[in-house]
N, C-alpha and C positions, 0 to 999 in steps of 0.2 A: 581800745586803741588810742594812739596819740592824736590829739586834736589841737589846733591852734586857736580856734574861736573861743573866746572867754566864756560866752554863754553856754556853748555846747559842753565845754569842760566842766562848768559848774553843774550842769544837769547830770553828767555822768558821775560826778563825785557824789551827788545826792543819791544816785542809784546804788553805788558801791558801798556807801557808808553803812546802811542798815545790814548789809551782808557780813561785815566784819565788826559790827558793834558788839558791845559787851553782852547784850541780850541775845543776839544771834549766836555768839560763841558758846553761851551757856546751853542753848538748845542743841548745838552741834557737838557738844562735849562727849556724849556717849559714843558717837561715831569715831571721834578722835581716839578715845580710850580703847576701843576695840582694835583699831589699827596699831596702836602702840603695844597692845598685848601681843599681837602677832610678831612685832619687831623684837620685843624682849624675849619671847619664847624661842625665836630662832637664834638669838644671841646665846641664850642658855644652852641650847642644843649644840651649838658650835663649840662652846667652851667645854662641854662634857666630852666632846670628841677630840678636843685639842686642835681644832681646825682654825687656821688663821682667817680673819674676817676683814674684808675690805669695807671699812665703815663708810667711806664716801658713797659706795654703791648702795649699801643698806639704807643710809639716810635718804638718798635720792628716791629709792623705792617707797619708803614710808611717806615722804613728803608728797609725792605725786599721787599715791593712793588716796591720801587724805584730801588733797586739793581737788582731785577729780570728782570726789563725792560732793564737795562743797560747790563746785561749779556746775556739774552735770547731774548730780545725784547718781553717778555711775562709777562703780569701782573698777579701776584698772587691774587690781589684784596682781600688781607687779611683785609684791613680796612673796607670793605663793605660786606664781606662774610666769612664763616667759612670753605668752602670746601677745600681750598688750604693751610690752616693754618698749616697742617701737615709738609709742606716743611721747613719753618723756625724753627719749633719746633724740627724736626729731625736733622737739621743742627746744632742747638745749643747743643743738647744732644751729638751728635758725637764729636763736638768741645770740650765740657767739658771733655769727656772721654779721648780724645787724649791728651789734656793738662795735665790731671792727670797722664797718663802713661808716658809722656815725663818728667814730674817733679819727678815722683816716679815710676821707671820702674817695681818695684816688683808688682805693681797693675795690670800689664799686665795679670796676672793669672786669673783675674775676667772677662777679655774681652770676652772670649767665652760664659760665662754664660750670660753676659749682651746682647750679640748678639742673643743668643737663646731666651731670654725673650722678645726681641723686634723684633722677626723675622716677625710677621704679619705686624707690623708698617713699618718695613724696606721694605717689599714687596710692600706695598701701596705707599711708598715714591718713590721706583724705578719706579713703574708704572706711577706715576705723572710726574717724570722727563722725562720718555720716551715720554709722551704726549707733554710736553713742547718742547722737542727737535724736535719731528715730526712736530709740528705746525710751528716752526721756519724754519725748512729745507724745508717746503712746499712753503715758500715765496722766492722770489729772494734774493740773498745775500745782495744787497744794499737797500732792502725794508725798513730797519729800522737802526737807528744809535745805534748799540750795539756791544758787544764783538764778536759775530759771524761775523758781517760785517767787522770788523777791523782786527781780528786775523787770518782770512783765506786768506787775501790778501798778497801782497809782503811786506816783512819787508824793504827790500832794493832791488835794481836791481839784479835779479838772486837768491835772497834768499827768499824762500817761507815761508808762515806762518804755523800755526798749521795744522796738518792733522786731519782726523776725529777721530782717536783713541786718540789723545792728546786733542782735542778741548773741549769735553764735561766735562771730569774730571776737566780741568782748569776752565771752566765756573762755575761749581758747587763750586769749591774752591773760586772763585771770589765772588760768592754770600755769602758764609759763612763768608769770611774775611771782605768784604765790609759791609754787613748787620750788622755784629757784632760790627764793629767799629763805624758806624753811630749811631746805637742803644745805645751803651754805652755812647757816647759823648752827645747825646741828653738827655738821662735819667739823667745822672749825672749833666748836666747843669741845668735842672729843679730842681733837688734835692738841689743843693747848692744855687741857686738863691732864692729859697723859704725860705731858712734858713739864708740868709744874705741880709736883706732889704736895707742896704746902698749900697751894690754892685749892687743889682737889680735896685735901683733908678738911680745910675750913668749910668748904661748900658742903661736903658730906655731913659734917657735924651739924650745920644749920638745918639741912633737910631732915636728917634723922631725928633731931630733937624737936622738930616742928610736926612731923608726921610719924605715926607708929607703924604704918604699912603703906605700900605703894598705892593701894586702893583708896587711901584717904587723900591722895594728891589730886586736887581739883581746884578750879577757879574759886576764889573767895578770899576772905580776910587773911587766913593763915598763909596762903600762897603769896598774897600781896605783901605779907609781912617778911618774906624771905629777902631781905635787902641785899645780902651778899650774892644770892642767886641772880638778882636783877643786875647787880654790878658786873658779874661775870658775863652775862648775856650782852650788856652794853659794850663791854670791852671787846668781846668777840666780834660784834658787828662793826666796831671801830677799826680793829686791826685787820679784819677780813670782811670788808663790806660785800653785801650780797650782789651788788651790781657795780660794774666799772663803766657803765654808760655815762656819757656826758649829758648833763641837763642843760641843753641849749636854750638860750633866752634871747629875745630881741625886744626893742622898745615898742610898746603898744601904739596903735594907730592914733588913739586919742591924744597921747603925749606928743607925738610927732606933729599932729595938727595944731596943737597949742603952742608949738615952737619950743617945747622943753628940750633941753640937751641931756643926753645920757652920758654920765661920766663914771668911769670905773678906774679906781686907783690913779686918778689924775689924768686919765686918757679919755678924750671925747670920742664916743662911739657913733659913727654915722648911722642914720636911720636905715633899717633893713639889714644891718650887720648882726650876725648871731654871736653871742659870747657864752662861755661856759667855764665852770670850774670842775676839774676832775675830782670825784668824791674821794678816791684813794689818796690823792695828793693832799686834799684838805684835811683828812683824818690822820695824816701822818706828818702834819706840819708842826714842828717843835714849838712854834709860837703859841699854838693852842693846846698842844698835847706834849708836855715835857716827856722825854724818853719815848718818842713815838713808836719805836719798833720793839719795845718791851711790853710784855703782857702783864699789866698791873691793874687788876679789877678794883683794888682799894682806892685808886685815884677817883673813881666815880662816887664813892662814898664821901670823900673829901669835897668833891664838887657840889654834892647835894647839901652838905652842911653849910658850905659857903653861900649857896643860893638861898637857903632858909634864913641865914643871918642877914643877907642883903635885903630880904623881903620884910624883915622885922622893922617896926617903926622906931 
């Protein structure tokens, strides 16, 4: 969850870091692969029956199935069933409302009404979460490679991880943030690739010449060497950022006490005043990204070449 205290924030970053580290993702890769296999198998079955597919829905289900396993060690199985679909739907609705309120605080007035209208759904959601938590806590801590196993251990010698009161709100937030990011990136990738055949052909050529089969695609030097794939992902995240939330900031207390002035673009910001830049606006600013509304993955390749040149002595 969001915290303002710098020390508390630093502690939580130390907790989350090992979960999404390279080493952790390698250990979790077989779980991701199994969920992706279900995703691909269902797409193949739909194509054989000539059924249209809502890729946004399919990507959402895959993302939340994976992230729930990483957070709780518990599969929602939304790709193969409907019983737990309420969890990602509720998280997405809550995230949408929270983002709206953060961007336009006056809309907070409707929050009680929205909560009242969704009270039955919210109760079912809480019951489902309790079942997920109970199922995980019934297992030994190290039974699965997940948030629970890593966040409850020692961060460093003598520094304990999250306690029970902190753990589960953080795990739920982890699902909402991780599921939403992966879902957006995948959905937008399919959208733009389907509308830019030249980009699709170049990406397909890179992947097919790097790997001889889908089973070979895994983390490692060969995947890291797919520069155009990385450029496509970077451009997708730029043109369709996973979050539209404002990253509010205010001057820290130590700077205020020292009498330092916070100046943004020539404007003095009074202490206690929050300022923010909208991520979408920043990523579509022509000053930083020429042709900001065009899908141009190759621009990231040029950026990296320039960065390397600038780094050379």
